Structures are given as C-alpha cells and as structure tokens.
C-alpha positions as CSV (number, residue, x, y, z in Angstrom):
1,X,-5.4,-10.9,47.9
2,X,-2.9,-11.3,45.1
3,X,0.6,-10.1,45.9
4,X,1.3,-6.7,44.6
5,X,3.7,-3.8,45.4
6,X,2.3,-1.6,48.2
7,X,1.4,1.9,47.0
8,X,3.7,4.7,47.9
9,X,2.0,7.6,49.7
10,X,3.6,10.9,50.9
11,X,4.7,10.9,54.5
12,X,2.7,13.0,57.1
13,X,3.4,15.4,58.6
14,X,5.2,17.2,55.8
15,X,7.8,19.9,56.4
16,X,10.6,21.7,54.5
17,X,12.9,24.6,55.0
18,X,10.1,26.9,56.0
19,X,9.3,25.0,59.2
20,X,13.1,24.7,59.9
21,X,13.5,28.5,59.5
22,X,10.5,29.2,61.6
23,X,11.8,27.1,64.5
24,X,15.1,28.9,64.4
25,X,13.3,32.2,64.2
26,X,11.3,31.3,67.3
27,X,14.4,30.0,69.1
28,X,16.5,33.1,68.4
29,X,13.9,35.7,69.3
30,X,14.8,35.0,72.9
31,X,11.2,34.6,74.1
32,X,9.5,31.2,73.8
33,X,6.0,31.9,75.1
34,X,3.3,34.0,73.5
35,X,3.4,36.8,76.0
36,X,6.9,37.8,75.0
37,X,7.3,36.4,71.5
38,X,5.7,37.2,68.1
39,X,5.1,33.9,66.5
40,X,1.7,33.1,68.1
41,X,0.4,36.7,67.4
42,X,1.5,36.4,63.8
43,X,0.0,33.0,63.3
44,X,-3.3,34.2,64.8
45,X,-3.5,37.1,62.4
46,X,-2.6,34.9,59.4
47,X,-5.0,32.1,60.4
48,X,-7.9,34.6,61.0
49,X,-7.3,36.3,57.6
50,X,-7.1,32.9,55.8
51,X,-10.5,31.9,57.2
52,X,-12.2,35.3,57.0
53,X,-12.6,35.7,60.7
54,X,-12.3,38.9,62.8
55,X,-10.3,37.2,65.5
56,X,-8.4,34.0,66.1
57,X,-7.0,32.7,69.4
58,X,-4.4,29.9,69.3
59,X,-4.6,27.3,72.1
60,X,-2.9,24.1,73.2
61,X,-5.1,21.6,71.3
62,X,-8.4,21.1,69.5
63,X,-10.2,19.7,72.5
64,X,-9.2,22.7,74.5
65,X,-10.4,24.9,71.7
66,X,-13.9,23.4,71.9
67,X,-13.9,23.6,75.7
68,X,-12.8,27.2,75.7
69,X,-15.3,28.2,73.0
70,X,-18.2,26.5,74.9
71,X,-17.3,28.2,78.1
72,X,-17.2,31.6,76.5
73,X,-20.7,30.8,75.0
74,X,-22.1,30.2,78.5
75,X,-22.0,26.5,78.6
76,X,-21.8,25.0,82.1
77,X,-23.8,23.0,84.7
78,X,-27.5,23.0,83.9
79,X,-27.1,23.5,80.2
80,X,-27.1,21.1,77.2
81,X,-25.0,20.9,74.1
82,X,-26.3,19.1,71.0
83,X,-23.6,17.1,69.2
84,X,-23.6,14.6,66.4
85,X,-23.6,11.0,67.6
86,X,-21.0,10.1,65.0
87,X,-17.9,12.1,65.8
88,X,-14.6,12.0,67.7
89,X,-15.3,11.9,71.4
90,X,-13.8,15.4,72.0
91,X,-16.9,17.0,70.6
92,X,-19.0,15.7,73.5
93,X,-16.3,15.6,76.2
94,X,-15.5,19.3,75.8
95,X,-19.1,20.0,76.9
96,X,-19.2,17.3,79.6
97,X,-16.0,18.6,81.2
98,X,-17.8,21.9,81.7
99,X,-20.6,20.1,83.5
100,X,-23.0,20.4,80.6
101,X,-25.0,17.4,79.3
102,X,-24.0,16.3,75.8
103,X,-27.1,15.3,73.8
104,X,-26.2,13.1,70.8
105,X,-28.4,13.3,67.7
106,X,-28.3,11.3,64.5
107,X,-26.4,12.2,61.3
108,X,-27.2,12.1,57.7
109,X,-26.6,8.7,56.1
110,X,-24.9,10.2,53.0
111,X,-22.8,13.0,54.3
112,X,-22.3,11.7,57.9
113,X,-23.0,15.3,59.1
114,X,-25.4,16.2,61.8
115,X,-29.1,15.9,60.8
116,X,-30.7,19.3,61.4
117,X,-34.2,17.9,61.6
118,X,-33.0,15.8,64.5
119,X,-31.3,18.8,66.1
120,X,-34.6,20.6,66.1
121,X,-36.3,17.8,67.9
122,X,-33.6,17.7,70.6
123,X,-33.7,21.4,71.6
124,X,-35.0,22.1,75.1
125,X,-35.1,25.2,77.3
126,X,-31.6,24.0,78.6
127,X,-30.0,23.9,75.2
128,X,-27.2,26.4,75.0
129,X,-25.2,25.4,71.9
130,X,-25.6,23.3,68.8
131,X,-22.2,21.8,67.7
132,X,-22.1,20.6,64.1
133,X,-18.9,18.8,63.0
134,X,-17.8,19.2,59.4
135,X,-17.1,15.6,58.9
136,X,-13.9,14.9,56.9
137,X,-13.9,18.5,55.8
138,X,-17.5,18.5,54.3
139,X,-19.6,21.3,55.7
140,X,-22.7,20.5,57.7
141,X,-25.8,22.2,56.4
142,X,-25.0,25.7,57.6
143,X,-28.0,27.3,56.0
144,X,-30.5,25.1,57.9
145,X,-28.5,25.5,61.1
146,X,-28.4,29.3,60.8
147,X,-32.2,29.3,60.3
148,X,-32.7,27.0,63.3
149,X,-30.4,29.1,65.4
150,X,-32.2,32.2,64.6
151,X,-35.6,30.7,65.3
152,X,-34.6,29.0,68.6
153,X,-32.1,31.5,69.9
154,X,-29.5,28.7,70.4
155,X,-26.0,29.5,69.2
156,X,-23.9,27.4,66.8
157,X,-20.3,26.4,67.4
158,X,-18.6,24.9,64.4
159,X,-16.4,22.0,65.2
160,X,-14.1,22.6,62.2
161,X,-11.3,20.2,63.3
162,X,-11.5,18.6,59.8
163,X,-12.3,21.8,57.9
164,X,-9.2,23.9,57.5
165,X,-9.8,26.2,54.5
166,X,-13.2,24.8,53.7
167,X,-15.9,26.9,52.1
168,X,-19.7,27.0,52.1
169,X,-21.3,28.7,49.1
170,X,-18.1,30.7,48.8
171,X,-17.9,31.7,52.4
172,X,-15.0,30.6,54.6
173,X,-15.5,29.2,58.1
174,X,-14.9,32.5,59.7
175,X,-17.4,34.3,57.5
176,X,-20.5,32.4,58.8
177,X,-20.9,34.6,61.9
178,X,-20.4,31.8,64.4
179,X,-17.6,30.7,66.7
180,X,-15.5,27.9,65.2
181,X,-12.8,25.6,66.7
182,X,-9.9,23.9,64.9
183,X,-7.4,21.2,65.7
184,X,-3.7,21.0,64.7
185,X,-3.1,17.5,66.1
186,X,-0.5,15.4,64.3
187,X,-2.9,13.9,61.7
188,X,-4.8,17.1,60.8
189,X,-4.5,19.0,57.6
190,X,-2.0,21.4,59.1
191,X,-0.2,20.4,62.3
192,X,2.4,21.2,64.9
193,X,1.9,17.8,66.6
194,X,-0.7,19.4,68.8
195,X,-2.4,22.7,68.9
196,X,-5.8,24.3,68.3
197,X,-7.5,27.6,67.5
198,X,-10.8,29.3,68.0
199,X,-12.3,31.9,65.6
200,X,-14.5,34.6,67.0
201,X,-16.8,37.0,65.2
202,X,-16.7,39.8,67.9
203,X,-14.1,41.4,70.1
204,X,-16.0,40.9,73.4
205,X,-16.0,37.1,73.2
206,X,-12.4,37.1,71.9
207,X,-11.2,39.2,74.8
208,X,-13.0,37.0,77.3
209,X,-11.4,33.9,75.7
210,X,-8.0,35.5,75.8
211,X,-8.3,36.0,79.6
212,X,-9.6,32.5,80.2
213,X,-6.9,30.9,78.1
214,X,-4.2,32.8,80.1
215,X,-5.3,32.0,83.7
216,X,-7.6,35.0,83.7
217,X,-4.7,37.4,83.5
218,X,-4.7,40.5,81.3
219,X,-1.9,40.9,78.8
220,X,-0.1,43.8,80.6
221,X,-0.7,42.6,84.1
222,X,2.3,42.9,86.5
223,X,0.4,42.5,89.8
224,X,-1.3,39.1,89.3
225,X,-4.8,40.6,88.9
226,X,-6.5,37.5,87.6
227,X,-9.9,38.9,86.5
228,X,-11.8,35.7,85.7
229,X,-11.4,32.0,86.2
230,X,-9.3,30.3,83.5
231,X,-6.6,27.9,82.8
232,X,-3.3,27.9,80.9
233,X,-4.2,27.0,77.3
234,X,-1.6,29.2,75.7
235,X,0.2,27.9,72.5
236,X,4.0,28.1,72.5
237,X,6.1,30.0,70.1
238,X,7.7,27.0,68.5
239,X,4.4,25.4,67.6
240,X,3.1,28.7,66.1
241,X,6.2,29.0,63.9
242,X,5.5,25.6,62.5
243,X,1.9,26.3,61.9
244,X,2.7,29.5,60.0
245,X,4.6,27.4,57.5
246,X,1.9,24.7,57.4
247,X,-0.8,27.3,56.6
248,X,1.2,28.6,53.6
249,X,0.9,25.2,51.8
250,X,-2.6,24.4,52.8
251,X,-4.3,25.7,49.7
252,X,-2.0,23.9,47.3
253,X,-2.5,20.6,49.2
254,X,-6.3,21.1,49.2
255,X,-6.3,21.4,45.4
256,X,-4.4,18.1,45.1
257,X,-6.7,16.3,47.6
258,X,-9.8,17.6,45.9
259,X,-8.7,16.3,42.5
260,X,-7.6,12.9,43.8
261,X,-10.9,12.5,45.8
262,X,-12.9,13.1,42.6
263,X,-11.0,10.2,41.0
264,X,-11.1,7.9,44.1
265,X,-14.8,8.7,44.5
266,X,-15.5,7.5,41.0
267,X,-13.4,4.3,41.4
268,X,-15.0,3.5,44.8
269,X,-18.5,3.7,43.3
270,X,-17.5,1.1,40.7
271,X,-16.8,-1.4,43.5
272,X,-19.8,-3.6,44.3
273,X,-21.0,-2.9,47.9
274,X,-19.0,0.3,48.4
275,X,-20.6,3.6,49.0
276,X,-18.3,6.6,49.3
277,X,-19.2,9.6,51.5
278,X,-21.7,11.8,49.8
279,X,-21.3,15.5,49.1
280,X,-23.3,18.8,49.1
281,X,-23.0,21.1,46.2
282,X,-23.1,24.1,48.5
283,X,-19.9,22.9,50.2
284,X,-17.8,24.3,47.3
285,X,-14.4,23.8,48.9
286,X,-13.7,20.5,50.8
287,X,-10.2,20.0,52.1
288,X,-10.8,16.3,52.5
289,X,-9.4,15.4,55.9
290,X,-10.4,11.8,55.3
291,X,-11.4,9.7,52.4
292,X,-14.5,7.9,53.8
293,X,-16.6,5.1,52.5
294,X,-19.1,2.6,53.8
295,X,-19.8,-1.1,53.1
296,X,-23.4,-1.4,54.1
297,X,-24.2,-4.7,55.8
298,X,-20.6,-5.7,56.4
299,X,-20.9,-5.6,60.2
300,X,-18.4,-4.2,62.7
301,X,-16.3,-7.4,63.0
302,X,-15.9,-7.8,59.2
303,X,-15.3,-4.1,58.8
304,X,-12.4,-4.3,61.3
305,X,-11.0,-7.2,59.4
306,X,-11.3,-5.3,56.2
307,X,-9.3,-2.4,57.7
308,X,-6.6,-4.9,58.9
309,X,-6.3,-6.2,55.3
310,X,-6.0,-2.7,53.9
311,X,-3.3,-1.8,56.4
312,X,-1.4,-5.0,55.6
313,X,-1.5,-4.1,51.9
314,X,0.1,-0.7,52.7
315,X,-3.1,1.5,52.7
316,X,-3.4,3.8,55.8
317,X,-7.0,2.7,56.7
318,X,-8.9,3.2,59.9
319,X,-12.3,2.1,61.3
320,X,-15.0,4.8,61.5
321,X,-15.6,6.5,64.8
322,X,-17.5,4.5,67.4
323,X,-20.9,6.1,68.2
324,X,-20.1,8.4,71.2
325,X,-22.8,6.8,73.3
326,X,-21.2,3.4,72.7
327,X,-18.1,4.4,74.6
328,X,-17.5,4.2,78.4
329,X,-16.0,7.7,78.4
330,X,-19.3,9.2,77.3
331,X,-21.1,8.0,80.5
332,X,-18.5,9.1,83.0
333,X,-19.4,12.8,83.2
334,X,-22.7,14.7,82.7
335,X,-24.4,12.0,80.7
336,X,-28.0,12.3,79.5
337,X,-30.7,10.5,81.4
338,X,-31.1,7.9,78.6
339,X,-29.7,4.4,78.1
340,X,-27.4,3.7,75.2
341,X,-30.1,1.7,73.6
342,X,-32.6,4.5,73.8
343,X,-30.2,6.8,72.1
344,X,-29.3,4.2,69.5
345,X,-33.0,3.8,68.7
346,X,-33.2,7.4,67.6
347,X,-29.7,7.3,65.8
348,X,-30.1,4.5,63.2
349,X,-27.7,6.1,60.8
350,X,-25.0,6.5,63.4
351,X,-25.5,2.9,64.4
352,X,-24.9,1.7,60.8
353,X,-22.1,4.1,59.9
354,X,-20.1,3.4,63.1
355,X,-20.2,-0.3,62.1
356,X,-19.6,-0.2,58.4
357,X,-17.5,2.9,57.7
358,X,-13.8,3.0,56.7
359,X,-11.7,6.0,56.3
360,X,-8.3,6.6,54.7
361,X,-5.7,9.1,55.9
362,X,-5.6,12.2,53.7
363,X,-2.1,11.6,52.7
364,X,-3.6,9.0,50.3
365,X,-5.1,11.9,48.5
366,X,-1.7,13.6,48.1
367,X,-0.4,10.7,46.1
368,X,-0.3,10.4,42.3
369,X,-3.2,9.2,40.2
370,X,-1.7,5.7,39.7
371,X,-1.6,5.3,43.5
372,X,-5.3,6.2,43.6
373,X,-6.0,3.5,41.1
374,X,-3.9,1.0,43.1
375,X,-5.7,1.9,46.3
376,X,-9.1,1.3,44.7
377,X,-7.9,-2.1,43.4
378,X,-6.6,-3.0,46.9
379,X,-10.0,-2.2,48.4
380,X,-11.8,-4.2,45.8
381,X,-9.5,-7.2,46.4
382,X,-9.8,-6.9,50.1
383,X,-13.5,-7.0,49.9
384,X,-13.5,-10.0,47.6
385,X,-11.1,-11.8,49.9
386,X,-13.6,-11.7,52.8
C-alpha cells in the first residue's frame, strides 16, 4: 500500500467526569457490594427503563448473563438449545456448561443472523430454548422467531450482547416479551471492563434469577437460608456506577455510529469484491457494535492477511468469528452427536462467512467523515495489494 497517515479514531472505552464522579459516589457510600449499596439497584432500574423491560438484573459478565437466563428458563441436562453457528463461543458454552446440548444452525448470508427456517428444522422434543444473536447490533428476525416460538412452544432468549439500545419495528429489546441478555465487556457499546445484565418480562423469573445470582439467598436473609442452588454472579457497586454514566451517552453515540455506517456502507459497496453486512428495514435502530463486511472467495488465510494489513495501516480490524463447531472448546462439553463436517454441510453460509468476514471496532464509526473515507481507501488498497 502507499504510505499514508494513519486515521485517527476515538479511544475506547470512553469516559469523562461522570464516570469519575460515579466511582467516588460508590466509594464514599461506604458499601461496595450490591446488598448494601445503591449503585447496582439504580443501574438496573435505569437499564430496564431504557430498554422497555419490566425487570433487569445486573451480573458479573455477559456469559454469566446467558447462563443464568438459560438456567431460569429450564435448561439443563437432557435439553437442547439452538444457537447460531456463527457467533462468539459464549452463546453455545453458556448452554453447554449447564449440561445442555448446543445445536448450531446456519445464519443468513446477508445479515449474518440466525436463519429461522433452519431453526424450525432443528427443533426436537428436547429443544428448550432458541437463542438468536443480534449480530453487530442488527436484530434477528424477531417476527418469524415469535411465530415459531408460539407454534412450537419453545422459548426465545435474545443474546443482545451487541444490541444495546437496538429497536425492532419501534420496539426496544425489553418490549419483545422475551428474556434478553447483555454484555458490558471492555469492547462493548457500553462497558465497565466486564459486566452483564438480563432483562425479564415477569417478576417470577426475575425473583428466581435474583436468588440464583446471589447463592440462592434472599435479600433480607440473616440466617443463611439458601433457598435454591446458585452462584455468586453479583455485580459490584463500582462497575454499576460506571455503567450508569455509560448508559447516559449511549443514544448520542448510536446516532453518530448510525450516520457513519451509512457512509461507510456506501463506500464499501463501491470497492470491487467487498460486500458489507446487509440490513433489515424492520430493525429501525441499529447501534452498530461492529462494522462488518465480507470478501467472498478470499479464503481464510488471505482474509487473515488482509486483517493484518489493515491493522498495520492503523485500522482496528478483526477476523470474523470462527464457526463454533470449528473450535476445540465446542466439543469438550455436551456436544451434539454429529461430526464437525456433518454440521458444516448444513451450515454453508457460516462456513463462508467465518472464512471471509472482517469486522471493524465500533470506535471507527465514532470518527469523523474524513476518517471514514480514509478507512474505505485503506481497505481498497489493502485488497489491491494482495
């Protein structure tokens, strides 16, 4: 590539005086865990309200959020959970760590979201939950999933780790009458380094989740009367104080990312061989956790080399997720009785996307328009160089 000045992108995570004041507030309240402090309780109320949910429960991280949600939905040994084959491994491992079999199904070639027709084929009498992942912030087809759920009796758990503040036909994540899980890991759209949350539509499941996330112990217990089996998944007060500040700037950042993605999408389409992630008009608010695109036919080795060239040029680029069934971790616990090749045969889109997909960190989309043009130029030059 020709020598050029590297683009300047905003740093991530971002913080200002609001996070600093929140940390001091948590420090000086004198209680640093959720059972004595007020930051976690306040964050849960604010996060639930922002997403239109009846209840929110903050937990240690996004993987634990999925695991807790699945457990409260009855997932365990002898059950199955349908997951997209193209996703971060936590989606499947959360089910497998509960003793359930994770069943990968293919994704749509344009949106990279779970293919609902393939989900329907995969349902068995053991299927307990369908877990769509809103890839890069783009909603999966929640209309089709709701219809399938009603017809089959199988519940839906939204893996919304990428979808903070997203909307589907005007409805927020918490207004779709399902359980939903979020992540606040360091790279996410709002973060405290780690953290997670689960949204619940009803009080019974929320109360069960609260007990399970606090070692099975009721809020006011003073006699160690642990009512059900659980673990310590409680979020601390310092993290919650940071997340309250992060939540307050989420909408403004989403507006910037959405505008920048519209520009980058157009520029990417003008590059020969590049296909940006598609969209769905019903997903009328996309927070754009990633800027994703494919280079069909490039192959995994050349894709990885392309990512290296982009990183060397100053663009925070990453290879797309490996198909979950192509990882050793997937086969360690509660794996399906299929070979990787058998799964791959019914997941052709996942096979292709996992080998030719590139994604850019969302801080690219927080930069100015000139940086977006420069980024597109760098991608075009990096492809030409190969």
